[in-house]
PDB file as gemmi writes it, atoms N, CA and C in Angstrom:
CRYST1    1.000    1.000    1.000  90.00  90.00  90.00 P 1                      
ATOM      1  N   UNK A   1     -39.508 -10.860  87.343  1.00  0.00           N  
ATOM      2  CA  UNK A   1     -41.147 -10.988  87.345  1.00  0.00           C  
ATOM      3  C   UNK A   1     -41.679 -10.550  85.922  1.00  0.00           C  
ATOM      4  N   UNK A   2     -42.709 -11.556  85.627  1.00  0.00           N  
ATOM      5  CA  UNK A   2     -42.963 -11.468  84.109  1.00  0.00           C  
ATOM      6  C   UNK A   2     -44.562 -11.252  84.349  1.00  0.00           C  
ATOM      7  N   UNK A   3     -45.332 -10.433  84.097  1.00  0.00           N  
ATOM      8  CA  UNK A   3     -46.828 -10.209  83.760  1.00  0.00           C  
ATOM      9  C   UNK A   3     -47.160 -10.663  82.530  1.00  0.00           C  
ATOM     10  N   UNK A   4     -48.244 -11.245  82.197  1.00  0.00           N  
ATOM     11  CA  UNK A   4     -48.773 -11.547  80.901  1.00  0.00           C  
ATOM     12  C   UNK A   4     -50.223 -10.779  80.786  1.00  0.00           C  
ATOM     13  N   UNK A   5     -50.994 -11.362  79.838  1.00  0.00           N  
ATOM     14  CA  UNK A   5     -52.132 -10.554  79.231  1.00  0.00           C  
ATOM     15  C   UNK A   5     -53.315 -10.769  80.109  1.00  0.00           C  
ATOM     16  N   UNK A   6     -53.288 -12.189  80.941  1.00  0.00           N  
ATOM     17  CA  UNK A   6     -54.254 -12.365  82.023  1.00  0.00           C  
ATOM     18  C   UNK A   6     -54.206 -11.797  83.141  1.00  0.00           C  
ATOM     19  N   UNK A   7     -52.925 -11.335  83.217  1.00  0.00           N  
ATOM     20  CA  UNK A   7     -53.090 -10.395  84.457  1.00  0.00           C  
ATOM     21  C   UNK A   7     -52.300 -11.280  85.475  1.00  0.00           C  
ATOM     22  N   UNK A   8     -51.708 -12.377  85.331  1.00  0.00           N  
ATOM     23  CA  UNK A   8     -51.340 -12.930  86.421  1.00  0.00           C  
ATOM     24  C   UNK A   8     -49.650 -12.740  86.329  1.00  0.00           C  
ATOM     25  N   UNK A   9     -49.019 -12.986  87.555  1.00  0.00           N  
ATOM     26  CA  UNK A   9     -47.610 -12.730  87.389  1.00  0.00           C  
ATOM     27  C   UNK A   9     -46.675 -14.059  87.716  1.00  0.00           C  
ATOM     28  N   UNK A  10     -45.990 -14.257  86.949  1.00  0.00           N  
ATOM     29  CA  UNK A  10     -44.954 -15.522  87.089  1.00  0.00           C  
ATOM     30  C   UNK A  10     -43.357 -14.949  87.392  1.00  0.00           C  
ATOM     31  N   UNK A  11     -42.622 -15.578  88.325  1.00  0.00           N  
ATOM     32  CA  UNK A  11     -41.232 -15.311  88.467  1.00  0.00           C  
ATOM     33  C   UNK A  11     -40.570 -16.231  87.783  1.00  0.00           C  
ATOM     34  N   UNK A  12     -39.786 -15.534  87.368  1.00  0.00           N  
ATOM     35  CA  UNK A  12     -38.484 -16.522  86.532  1.00  0.00           C  
ATOM     36  C   UNK A  12     -37.309 -16.859  87.276  1.00  0.00           C  
ATOM     37  N   UNK A  13     -37.092 -17.849  88.096  1.00  0.00           N  
ATOM     38  CA  UNK A  13     -36.084 -18.195  89.039  1.00  0.00           C  
ATOM     39  C   UNK A  13     -34.851 -18.763  88.336  1.00  0.00           C  
ATOM     40  N   UNK A  14     -35.034 -18.946  86.643  1.00  0.00           N  
ATOM     41  CA  UNK A  14     -33.823 -19.631  86.194  1.00  0.00           C  
ATOM     42  C   UNK A  14     -32.733 -18.755  86.422  1.00  0.00           C  
ATOM     43  N   UNK A  15     -32.656 -17.494  86.321  1.00  0.00           N  
ATOM     44  CA  UNK A  15     -31.287 -16.325  86.380  1.00  0.00           C  
ATOM     45  C   UNK A  15     -31.350 -15.446  87.659  1.00  0.00           C  
ATOM     46  N   UNK A  16     -30.861 -16.309  88.621  1.00  0.00           N  
ATOM     47  CA  UNK A  16     -30.797 -15.578  90.168  1.00  0.00           C  
ATOM     48  C   UNK A  16     -29.608 -15.245  89.849  1.00  0.00           C  
ATOM     49  N   UNK A  17     -29.439 -13.813  90.156  1.00  0.00           N  
ATOM     50  CA  UNK A  17     -28.090 -13.260  90.130  1.00  0.00           C  
ATOM     51  C   UNK A  17     -27.552 -13.302  91.505  1.00  0.00           C  
ATOM     52  N   UNK A  18     -26.262 -13.726  91.388  1.00  0.00           N  
ATOM     53  CA  UNK A  18     -25.691 -13.662  92.530  1.00  0.00           C  
ATOM     54  C   UNK A  18     -24.064 -12.292  92.267  1.00  0.00           C  
ATOM     55  N   UNK A  19     -24.108 -12.064  93.276  1.00  0.00           N  
ATOM     56  CA  UNK A  19     -22.820 -10.633  92.993  1.00  0.00           C  
ATOM     57  C   UNK A  19     -21.521 -11.404  92.728  1.00  0.00           C  
ATOM     58  N   UNK A  20     -20.900 -10.616  91.984  1.00  0.00           N  
ATOM     59  CA  UNK A  20     -19.583 -11.196  91.981  1.00  0.00           C  
ATOM     60  C   UNK A  20     -18.547 -11.369  93.316  1.00  0.00           C  
ATOM     61  N   UNK A  21     -18.787 -10.521  94.330  1.00  0.00           N  
ATOM     62  CA  UNK A  21     -17.905 -10.745  95.759  1.00  0.00           C  
ATOM     63  C   UNK A  21     -18.650 -11.953  96.126  1.00  0.00           C  
ATOM     64  N   UNK A  22     -19.733 -12.478  96.333  1.00  0.00           N  
ATOM     65  CA  UNK A  22     -20.218 -13.130  96.649  1.00  0.00           C  
ATOM     66  C   UNK A  22     -19.711 -14.489  96.016  1.00  0.00           C  
ATOM     67  N   UNK A  23     -19.529 -14.732  94.712  1.00  0.00           N  
ATOM     68  CA  UNK A  23     -19.187 -15.762  94.108  1.00  0.00           C  
ATOM     69  C   UNK A  23     -17.809 -15.708  94.244  1.00  0.00           C  
ATOM     70  N   UNK A  24     -17.171 -14.700  94.359  1.00  0.00           N  
ATOM     71  CA  UNK A  24     -15.436 -14.668  94.591  1.00  0.00           C  
ATOM     72  C   UNK A  24     -15.484 -15.569  96.100  1.00  0.00           C  
ATOM     73  N   UNK A  25     -15.954 -15.237  96.883  1.00  0.00           N  
ATOM     74  CA  UNK A  25     -15.885 -16.025  98.552  1.00  0.00           C  
ATOM     75  C   UNK A  25     -16.301 -17.291  98.550  1.00  0.00           C  
ATOM     76  N   UNK A  26     -17.211 -17.907  97.732  1.00  0.00           N  
ATOM     77  CA  UNK A  26     -17.830 -18.809  97.682  1.00  0.00           C  
ATOM     78  C   UNK A  26     -16.875 -20.022  96.808  1.00  0.00           C  
ATOM     79  N   UNK A  27     -16.118 -19.573  95.910  1.00  0.00           N  
ATOM     80  CA  UNK A  27     -15.114 -20.210  94.916  1.00  0.00           C  
ATOM     81  C   UNK A  27     -14.044 -20.281  95.605  1.00  0.00           C  
ATOM     82  N   UNK A  28     -13.539 -19.197  96.173  1.00  0.00           N  
ATOM     83  CA  UNK A  28     -11.958 -19.299  97.001  1.00  0.00           C  
ATOM     84  C   UNK A  28     -11.492 -20.180  97.770  1.00  0.00           C  
ATOM     85  N   UNK A  29     -12.519 -20.449  98.982  1.00  0.00           N  
ATOM     86  CA  UNK A  29     -12.086 -21.636  99.558  1.00  0.00           C  
ATOM     87  C   UNK A  29     -12.343 -23.082  99.272  1.00  0.00           C  
ATOM     88  N   UNK A  30     -12.884 -22.992  98.131  1.00  0.00           N  
ATOM     89  CA  UNK A  30     -13.150 -24.678  97.584  1.00  0.00           C  
ATOM     90  C   UNK A  30     -11.943 -24.823  96.897  1.00  0.00           C  
ATOM     91  N   UNK A  31     -11.578 -23.798  96.381  1.00  0.00           N  
ATOM     92  CA  UNK A  31     -10.497 -23.753  95.241  1.00  0.00           C  
ATOM     93  C   UNK A  31      -8.950 -24.258  95.832  1.00  0.00           C  
ATOM     94  N   UNK A  32      -9.068 -23.493  97.079  1.00  0.00           N  
ATOM     95  CA  UNK A  32      -7.692 -23.621  97.947  1.00  0.00           C  
ATOM     96  C   UNK A  32      -7.946 -25.281  98.545  1.00  0.00           C  
ATOM     97  N   UNK A  33      -9.107 -25.714  99.069  1.00  0.00           N  
ATOM     98  CA  UNK A  33      -9.259 -27.034  99.663  1.00  0.00           C  
ATOM     99  C   UNK A  33      -8.931 -27.791  98.214  1.00  0.00           C  
ATOM    100  N   UNK A  34      -9.275 -27.531  97.028  1.00  0.00           N  
ATOM    101  CA  UNK A  34      -9.307 -28.356  95.649  1.00  0.00           C  
ATOM    102  C   UNK A  34      -7.843 -28.548  95.457  1.00  0.00           C  
ATOM    103  N   UNK A  35      -6.976 -27.425  95.694  1.00  0.00           N  
ATOM    104  CA  UNK A  35      -5.837 -27.711  95.231  1.00  0.00           C  
ATOM    105  C   UNK A  35      -5.012 -28.262  96.301  1.00  0.00           C  
ATOM    106  N   UNK A  36      -5.472 -28.280  97.478  1.00  0.00           N  
ATOM    107  CA  UNK A  36      -4.757 -28.925  98.457  1.00  0.00           C  
ATOM    108  C   UNK A  36      -4.841 -30.346  98.140  1.00  0.00           C  
ATOM    109  N   UNK A  37      -6.196 -30.882  98.009  1.00  0.00           N  
ATOM    110  CA  UNK A  37      -6.234 -32.266  97.817  1.00  0.00           C  
ATOM    111  C   UNK A  37      -5.462 -32.880  96.638  1.00  0.00           C  
ATOM    112  N   UNK A  38      -5.674 -32.407  95.493  1.00  0.00           N  
ATOM    113  CA  UNK A  38      -4.956 -32.417  94.329  1.00  0.00           C  
ATOM    114  C   UNK A  38      -3.551 -32.670  94.471  1.00  0.00           C  
ATOM    115  N   UNK A  39      -2.697 -31.753  95.131  1.00  0.00           N  
ATOM    116  CA  UNK A  39      -1.389 -31.665  95.584  1.00  0.00           C  
ATOM    117  C   UNK A  39      -1.060 -32.678  96.685  1.00  0.00           C  
ATOM    118  N   UNK A  40      -1.799 -32.948  97.703  1.00  0.00           N  
ATOM    119  CA  UNK A  40      -1.816 -34.066  98.476  1.00  0.00           C  
ATOM    120  C   UNK A  40      -1.592 -35.809  97.623  1.00  0.00           C  
ATOM    121  N   UNK A  41      -2.829 -35.617  96.871  1.00  0.00           N  
ATOM    122  CA  UNK A  41      -2.854 -37.152  96.004  1.00  0.00           C  
ATOM    123  C   UNK A  41      -1.861 -37.048  95.150  1.00  0.00           C  
ATOM    124  N   UNK A  42      -1.519 -36.052  94.430  1.00  0.00           N  
ATOM    125  CA  UNK A  42      -0.143 -36.557  93.240  1.00  0.00           C  
ATOM    126  C   UNK A  42       0.855 -36.876  94.375  1.00  0.00           C  
ATOM    127  N   UNK A  43       1.139 -35.820  95.301  1.00  0.00           N  
ATOM    128  CA  UNK A  43       2.433 -36.458  96.130  1.00  0.00           C  
ATOM    129  C   UNK A  43       2.543 -37.674  96.296  1.00  0.00           C  
ATOM    130  N   UNK A  44       1.214 -38.216  96.993  1.00  0.00           N  
ATOM    131  CA  UNK A  44       1.071 -39.512  97.785  1.00  0.00           C  
ATOM    132  C   UNK A  44       1.174 -40.396  96.713  1.00  0.00           C  
ATOM    133  N   UNK A  45       0.447 -40.381  95.238  1.00  0.00           N  
ATOM    134  CA  UNK A  45       0.677 -41.288  93.785  1.00  0.00           C  
ATOM    135  C   UNK A  45       2.425 -41.278  93.610  1.00  0.00           C  
ATOM    136  N   UNK A  46       3.012 -40.038  93.553  1.00  0.00           N  
ATOM    137  CA  UNK A  46       4.353 -40.079  92.932  1.00  0.00           C  
ATOM    138  C   UNK A  46       5.320 -40.396  93.525  1.00  0.00           C  
ATOM    139  N   UNK A  47       5.124 -40.159  94.766  1.00  0.00           N  
ATOM    140  CA  UNK A  47       6.191 -40.876  96.190  1.00  0.00           C  
ATOM    141  C   UNK A  47       6.603 -41.988  96.627  1.00  0.00           C  
ATOM    142  N   UNK A  48       5.445 -42.596  96.366  1.00  0.00           N  
ATOM    143  CA  UNK A  48       5.232 -44.159  96.530  1.00  0.00           C  
ATOM    144  C   UNK A  48       5.589 -45.063  95.321  1.00  0.00           C  
ATOM    145  N   UNK A  49       6.538 -45.592  95.276  1.00  0.00           N  
ATOM    146  CA  UNK A  49       7.005 -46.332  93.989  1.00  0.00           C  
ATOM    147  C   UNK A  49       5.897 -47.428  93.515  1.00  0.00           C  
ATOM    148  N   UNK A  50       5.434 -48.446  94.199  1.00  0.00           N  
ATOM    149  CA  UNK A  50       4.498 -49.223  94.047  1.00  0.00           C  
ATOM    150  C   UNK A  50       3.282 -48.517  93.320  1.00  0.00           C  
ATOM    151  N   UNK A  51       2.716 -47.316  93.764  1.00  0.00           N  
ATOM    152  CA  UNK A  51       1.553 -46.749  93.213  1.00  0.00           C  
ATOM    153  C   UNK A  51       1.887 -46.104  92.295  1.00  0.00           C  
ATOM    154  N   UNK A  52       3.173 -45.722  91.725  1.00  0.00           N  
ATOM    155  CA  UNK A  52       3.658 -45.020  90.681  1.00  0.00           C  
ATOM    156  C   UNK A  52       3.745 -45.884  89.442  1.00  0.00           C  
ATOM    157  N   UNK A  53       4.487 -47.052  89.777  1.00  0.00           N  
ATOM    158  CA  UNK A  53       4.284 -47.772  88.870  1.00  0.00           C  
ATOM    159  C   UNK A  53       3.104 -48.713  88.447  1.00  0.00           C  
ATOM    160  N   UNK A  54       2.337 -49.013  89.205  1.00  0.00           N  
ATOM    161  CA  UNK A  54       0.783 -49.579  88.853  1.00  0.00           C  
ATOM    162  C   UNK A  54       0.230 -48.942  87.749  1.00  0.00           C  
ATOM    163  N   UNK A  55       0.017 -49.788  86.364  1.00  0.00           N  
ATOM    164  CA  UNK A  55      -0.474 -49.261  85.164  1.00  0.00           C  
ATOM    165  C   UNK A  55      -1.839 -48.618  85.558  1.00  0.00           C  
ATOM    166  N   UNK A  56      -2.724 -48.546  86.661  1.00  0.00           N  
ATOM    167  CA  UNK A  56      -4.262 -48.284  86.815  1.00  0.00           C  
ATOM    168  C   UNK A  56      -4.210 -47.062  87.198  1.00  0.00           C  
ATOM    169  N   UNK A  57      -2.968 -46.740  88.171  1.00  0.00           N  
ATOM    170  CA  UNK A  57      -2.912 -45.366  88.659  1.00  0.00           C  
ATOM    171  C   UNK A  57      -2.331 -44.289  87.228  1.00  0.00           C  
ATOM    172  N   UNK A  58      -1.731 -44.561  86.713  1.00  0.00           N  
ATOM    173  CA  UNK A  58      -1.332 -43.493  85.362  1.00  0.00           C  
ATOM    174  C   UNK A  58      -2.551 -43.083  85.023  1.00  0.00           C  
ATOM    175  N   UNK A  59      -3.524 -43.384  84.422  1.00  0.00           N  
ATOM    176  CA  UNK A  59      -4.465 -42.201  83.977  1.00  0.00           C  
ATOM    177  C   UNK A  59      -4.827 -41.343  85.199  1.00  0.00           C  
ATOM    178  N   UNK A  60      -5.145 -41.885  86.482  1.00  0.00           N  
ATOM    179  CA  UNK A  60      -5.269 -40.801  87.412  1.00  0.00           C  
ATOM    180  C   UNK A  60      -4.521 -39.646  87.560  1.00  0.00           C  
ATOM    181  N   UNK A  61      -3.315 -40.217  87.887  1.00  0.00           N  
ATOM    182  CA  UNK A  61      -2.340 -39.331  87.594  1.00  0.00           C  
ATOM    183  C   UNK A  61      -2.592 -38.224  86.802  1.00  0.00           C  
ATOM    184  N   UNK A  62      -2.577 -38.639  85.461  1.00  0.00           N  
ATOM    185  CA  UNK A  62      -2.573 -37.687  84.428  1.00  0.00           C  
ATOM    186  C   UNK A  62      -4.216 -36.860  84.062  1.00  0.00           C  
ATOM    187  N   UNK A  63      -4.919 -37.532  84.959  1.00  0.00           N  
ATOM    188  CA  UNK A  63      -6.414 -36.638  85.114  1.00  0.00           C  
ATOM    189  C   UNK A  63      -5.967 -35.336  86.224  1.00  0.00           C  
ATOM    190  N   UNK A  64      -5.233 -35.991  87.747  1.00  0.00           N  
ATOM    191  CA  UNK A  64      -5.012 -34.971  88.328  1.00  0.00           C  
ATOM    192  C   UNK A  64      -3.900 -33.801  88.042  1.00  0.00           C  
ATOM    193  N   UNK A  65      -3.284 -34.167  86.926  1.00  0.00           N  
ATOM    194  CA  UNK A  65      -2.232 -33.377  86.388  1.00  0.00           C  
ATOM    195  C   UNK A  65      -2.876 -32.196  85.372  1.00  0.00           C  
ATOM    196  N   UNK A  66      -3.908 -32.943  84.797  1.00  0.00           N  
ATOM    197  CA  UNK A  66      -5.056 -31.988  84.060  1.00  0.00           C  
ATOM    198  C   UNK A  66      -5.867 -31.035  84.695  1.00  0.00           C  
ATOM    199  N   UNK A  67      -6.307 -31.877  85.924  1.00  0.00           N  
ATOM    200  CA  UNK A  67      -7.246 -30.878  86.865  1.00  0.00           C  
ATOM    201  C   UNK A  67      -6.234 -29.811  87.542  1.00  0.00           C  
ATOM    202  N   UNK A  68      -5.222 -30.073  88.066  1.00  0.00           N  
ATOM    203  CA  UNK A  68      -4.491 -29.304  88.546  1.00  0.00           C  
ATOM    204  C   UNK A  68      -3.779 -27.759  87.930  1.00  0.00           C  
ATOM    205  N   UNK A  69      -3.663 -28.117  86.524  1.00  0.00           N  
ATOM    206  CA  UNK A  69      -3.364 -27.376  85.314  1.00  0.00           C  
ATOM    207  C   UNK A  69      -4.273 -26.283  85.244  1.00  0.00           C  
ATOM    208  N   UNK A  70      -5.790 -26.886  85.340  1.00  0.00           N  
ATOM    209  CA  UNK A  70      -6.955 -26.075  85.147  1.00  0.00           C  
ATOM    210  C   UNK A  70      -7.246 -25.555  85.963  1.00  0.00           C  
ATOM    211  N   UNK A  71      -7.039 -25.989  87.526  1.00  0.00           N  
ATOM    212  CA  UNK A  71      -7.319 -25.139  88.760  1.00  0.00           C  
ATOM    213  C   UNK A  71      -6.340 -24.209  88.848  1.00  0.00           C  
ATOM    214  N   UNK A  72      -5.152 -24.443  88.404  1.00  0.00           N  
ATOM    215  CA  UNK A  72      -3.861 -23.118  88.729  1.00  0.00           C  
ATOM    216  C   UNK A  72      -4.134 -22.101  87.415  1.00  0.00           C  
ATOM    217  N   UNK A  73      -4.679 -22.491  86.633  1.00  0.00           N  
ATOM    218  CA  UNK A  73      -4.650 -21.274  85.246  1.00  0.00           C  
ATOM    219  C   UNK A  73      -6.416 -20.511  85.136  1.00  0.00           C  
ATOM    220  N   UNK A  74      -7.165 -21.889  84.523  1.00  0.00           N  
ATOM    221  CA  UNK A  74      -8.394 -21.152  84.503  1.00  0.00           C  
ATOM    222  C   UNK A  74      -8.924 -20.889  85.934  1.00  0.00           C  
ATOM    223  N   UNK A  75      -9.236 -21.522  86.907  1.00  0.00           N  
ATOM    224  CA  UNK A  75      -9.912 -20.880  87.759  1.00  0.00           C  
ATOM    225  C   UNK A  75      -9.456 -20.049  88.590  1.00  0.00           C  
ATOM    226  N   UNK A  76      -8.001 -19.799  88.508  1.00  0.00           N  
ATOM    227  CA  UNK A  76      -7.615 -18.807  89.270  1.00  0.00           C  
ATOM    228  C   UNK A  76      -7.996 -17.501  88.461  1.00  0.00           C  
ATOM    229  N   UNK A  77      -7.538 -17.475  87.240  1.00  0.00           N  
ATOM    230  CA  UNK A  77      -8.165 -16.297  86.441  1.00  0.00           C  
ATOM    231  C   UNK A  77      -9.657 -15.970  86.686  1.00  0.00           C  
ATOM    232  N   UNK A  78     -10.293 -16.987  86.394  1.00  0.00           N  
ATOM    233  CA  UNK A  78     -11.755 -16.591  86.913  1.00  0.00           C  
ATOM    234  C   UNK A  78     -12.098 -15.947  88.123  1.00  0.00           C  
ATOM    235  N   UNK A  79     -11.500 -16.574  89.365  1.00  0.00           N  
ATOM    236  CA  UNK A  79     -11.623 -15.995  90.627  1.00  0.00           C  
ATOM    237  C   UNK A  79     -11.002 -14.675  90.561  1.00  0.00           C  
ATOM    238  N   UNK A  80      -9.968 -14.025  89.996  1.00  0.00           N  
ATOM    239  CA  UNK A  80      -9.237 -13.019  89.912  1.00  0.00           C  
ATOM    240  C   UNK A  80     -10.295 -11.938  89.026  1.00  0.00           C  
ATOM    241  N   UNK A  81     -10.762 -12.008  87.930  1.00  0.00           N  
ATOM    242  CA  UNK A  81     -12.031 -11.497  87.435  1.00  0.00           C  
ATOM    243  C   UNK A  81     -13.115 -11.206  88.270  1.00  0.00           C  
ATOM    244  N   UNK A  82     -13.393 -12.287  89.021  1.00  0.00           N  
ATOM    245  CA  UNK A  82     -14.881 -12.000  89.940  1.00  0.00           C  
ATOM    246  C   UNK A  82     -14.088 -10.894  91.355  1.00  0.00           C  
ATOM    247  N   UNK A  83     -12.858 -10.843  91.433  1.00  0.00           N  
ATOM    248  CA  UNK A  83     -12.500 -10.116  92.395  1.00  0.00           C  
ATOM    249  C   UNK A  83     -12.302  -8.427  91.875  1.00  0.00           C  
ATOM    250  N   UNK A  84     -11.571  -8.695  90.438  1.00  0.00           N  
ATOM    251  CA  UNK A  84     -11.556  -7.275  90.118  1.00  0.00           C  
ATOM    252  C   UNK A  84     -12.617  -6.660  89.193  1.00  0.00           C  
ATOM    253  N   UNK A  85     -13.444  -7.393  88.707  1.00  0.00           N  
ATOM    254  CA  UNK A  85     -14.559  -6.955  88.264  1.00  0.00           C  
ATOM    255  C   UNK A  85     -13.950  -7.100  86.383  1.00  0.00           C  
ATOM    256  N   UNK A  86     -13.091  -7.103  85.989  1.00  0.00           N  
ATOM    257  CA  UNK A  86     -12.636  -7.115  84.747  1.00  0.00           C  
ATOM    258  C   UNK A  86     -11.470  -8.176  84.620  1.00  0.00           C  
ATOM    259  N   UNK A  87     -10.917  -8.782  83.092  1.00  0.00           N  
ATOM    260  CA  UNK A  87     -10.176  -9.359  82.959  1.00  0.00           C  
ATOM    261  C   UNK A  87      -8.546  -8.669  83.663  1.00  0.00           C  
ATOM    262  N   UNK A  88      -7.864  -9.577  83.995  1.00  0.00           N  
ATOM    263  CA  UNK A  88      -6.588  -8.876  84.306  1.00  0.00           C  
ATOM    264  C   UNK A  88      -5.622  -8.156  83.093  1.00  0.00           C  
ATOM    265  N   UNK A  89      -5.328  -9.330  82.365  1.00  0.00           N  
ATOM    266  CA  UNK A  89      -4.758  -8.679  81.054  1.00  0.00           C  
ATOM    267  C   UNK A  89      -5.385  -8.879  79.714  1.00  0.00           C  
ATOM    268  N   UNK A  90      -6.012  -7.597  79.307  1.00  0.00           N  
ATOM    269  CA  UNK A  90      -6.919  -7.529  78.280  1.00  0.00           C  
ATOM    270  C   UNK A  90      -6.381  -7.045  76.721  1.00  0.00           C  
ATOM    271  N   UNK A  91      -5.550  -8.715  76.675  1.00  0.00           N  
ATOM    272  CA  UNK A  91      -5.204  -9.070  75.465  1.00  0.00           C  
ATOM    273  C   UNK A  91      -5.576 -10.080  74.806  1.00  0.00           C  
ATOM    274  N   UNK A  92      -5.642  -9.831  73.215  1.00  0.00           N  
ATOM    275  CA  UNK A  92      -6.366 -10.896  72.766  1.00  0.00           C  
ATOM    276  C   UNK A  92      -5.423 -12.360  72.918  1.00  0.00           C  
ATOM    277  N   UNK A  93      -4.226 -12.170  72.954  1.00  0.00           N  
ATOM    278  CA  UNK A  93      -3.478 -13.264  73.118  1.00  0.00           C  
ATOM    279  C   UNK A  93      -3.775 -14.369  74.663  1.00  0.00           C  
ATOM    280  N   UNK A  94      -3.602 -13.448  75.482  1.00  0.00           N  
ATOM    281  CA  UNK A  94      -4.408 -13.841  76.850  1.00  0.00           C  
ATOM    282  C   UNK A  94      -5.693 -14.245  76.898  1.00  0.00           C  
ATOM    283  N   UNK A  95      -6.461 -13.787  76.033  1.00  0.00           N  
ATOM    284  CA  UNK A  95      -8.013 -14.095  76.311  1.00  0.00           C  
ATOM    285  C   UNK A  95      -7.944 -15.626  75.319  1.00  0.00           C  
ATOM    286  N   UNK A  96      -7.123 -15.767  74.328  1.00  0.00           N  
ATOM    287  CA  UNK A  96      -6.867 -16.875  73.545  1.00  0.00           C  
ATOM    288  C   UNK A  96      -6.230 -18.275  74.429  1.00  0.00           C  
ATOM    289  N   UNK A  97      -5.462 -17.711  75.023  1.00  0.00           N  
ATOM    290  CA  UNK A  97      -4.460 -18.617  76.059  1.00  0.00           C  
ATOM    291  C   UNK A  97      -5.529 -19.316  77.209  1.00  0.00           C  
ATOM    292  N   UNK A  98      -6.256 -18.404  77.466  1.00  0.00           N  
ATOM    293  CA  UNK A  98      -7.022 -18.698  78.727  1.00  0.00           C  
ATOM    294  C   UNK A  98      -8.263 -19.728  78.355  1.00  0.00           C  
ATOM    295  N   UNK A  99      -8.867 -19.343  76.892  1.00  0.00           N  
ATOM    296  CA  UNK A  99      -9.543 -20.251  76.239  1.00  0.00           C  
ATOM    297  C   UNK A  99      -9.193 -21.455  76.000  1.00  0.00           C  
ATOM    298  N   UNK A 100      -8.008 -21.531  75.265  1.00  0.00           N  
ATOM    299  CA  UNK A 100      -7.433 -22.961  74.916  1.00  0.00           C  
ATOM    300  C   UNK A 100      -7.009 -23.789  76.116  1.00  0.00           C  
ATOM    301  N   UNK A 101      -6.421 -23.163  77.107  1.00  0.00           N  
ATOM    302  CA  UNK A 101      -6.316 -23.887  78.267  1.00  0.00           C  
ATOM    303  C   UNK A 101      -7.646 -24.678  78.696  1.00  0.00           C  
ATOM    304  N   UNK A 102      -8.538 -23.768  78.957  1.00  0.00           N  
ATOM    305  CA  UNK A 102      -9.763 -24.330  79.410  1.00  0.00           C  
ATOM    306  C   UNK A 102     -10.653 -25.371  78.697  1.00  0.00           C  
ATOM    307  N   UNK A 103     -10.738 -25.212  77.426  1.00  0.00           N  
ATOM    308  CA  UNK A 103     -10.959 -26.244  76.392  1.00  0.00           C  
ATOM    309  C   UNK A 103     -10.276 -27.582  76.352  1.00  0.00           C  
ATOM    310  N   UNK A 104      -8.953 -27.174  76.073  1.00  0.00           N  
ATOM    311  CA  UNK A 104      -8.027 -28.463  76.336  1.00  0.00           C  
ATOM    312  C   UNK A 104      -8.129 -29.216  77.727  1.00  0.00           C  
ATOM    313  N   UNK A 105      -7.804 -28.585  78.711  1.00  0.00           N  
ATOM    314  CA  UNK A 105      -7.932 -29.292  79.923  1.00  0.00           C  
ATOM    315  C   UNK A 105      -9.278 -30.216  79.940  1.00  0.00           C  
ATOM    316  N   UNK A 106     -10.302 -29.722  79.447  1.00  0.00           N  
ATOM    317  CA  UNK A 106     -11.735 -30.403  79.333  1.00  0.00           C  
ATOM    318  C   UNK A 106     -11.838 -31.307  78.771  1.00  0.00           C  
ATOM    319  N   UNK A 107     -11.294 -31.115  77.523  1.00  0.00           N  
ATOM    320  CA  UNK A 107     -11.073 -32.151  76.141  1.00  0.00           C  
ATOM    321  C   UNK A 107      -9.938 -33.391  76.854  1.00  0.00           C  
ATOM    322  N   UNK A 108      -8.838 -32.975  77.457  1.00  0.00           N  
ATOM    323  CA  UNK A 108      -8.127 -34.005  77.555  1.00  0.00           C  
ATOM    324  C   UNK A 108      -8.372 -34.969  79.170  1.00  0.00           C  
ATOM    325  N   UNK A 109      -9.284 -34.296  80.010  1.00  0.00           N  
ATOM    326  CA  UNK A 109     -10.073 -34.665  80.789  1.00  0.00           C  
ATOM    327  C   UNK A 109     -11.209 -36.097  80.542  1.00  0.00           C  
ATOM    328  N   UNK A 110     -11.982 -35.302  79.671  1.00  0.00           N  
ATOM    329  CA  UNK A 110     -12.887 -36.556  79.043  1.00  0.00           C  
ATOM    330  C   UNK A 110     -12.349 -37.425  78.550  1.00  0.00           C  
ATOM    331  N   UNK A 111     -11.269 -37.311  77.539  1.00  0.00           N  
ATOM    332  CA  UNK A 111     -10.270 -38.359  76.977  1.00  0.00           C  
ATOM    333  C   UNK A 111      -9.953 -39.682  77.793  1.00  0.00           C  
ATOM    334  N   UNK A 112      -9.432 -38.941  78.948  1.00  0.00           N  
ATOM    335  CA  UNK A 112      -8.773 -39.988  80.198  1.00  0.00           C  
ATOM    336  C   UNK A 112      -9.797 -40.618  80.661  1.00  0.00           C  
ATOM    337  N   UNK A 113     -11.309 -40.040  80.843  1.00  0.00           N  
ATOM    338  CA  UNK A 113     -11.955 -40.579  81.782  1.00  0.00           C  
ATOM    339  C   UNK A 113     -12.645 -41.794  80.766  1.00  0.00           C  
ATOM    340  N   UNK A 114     -12.798 -41.356  79.555  1.00  0.00           N  
ATOM    341  CA  UNK A 114     -13.126 -42.537  78.457  1.00  0.00           C  
ATOM    342  C   UNK A 114     -12.056 -43.640  78.633  1.00  0.00           C  
TER     343      UNK A 114                                                      
END                                                                             
């Protein structure tokens, strides 16, 4: 809530605070469902030879692997941070690894979609 010189009060809704616990419980089921769907799609595309050798599925398989690595590493660490309230391994190497995985997964996904 912000008050200005004329006495009017305006509300700033751009920065709504959602508690960590609520964000954790919102993200956890979606991450589990997303992991299950990614694994199912990869299993389906990799076990059927006709789908595996089709050239148009190669980029989809690469996008699924990139997304799966991001889900397993980046999202899992973020959910752990939301649950604990602090970063699990508080070392510069771990933070750099996490940052690198996040940015590289994003860059590879953008490149593959292009």
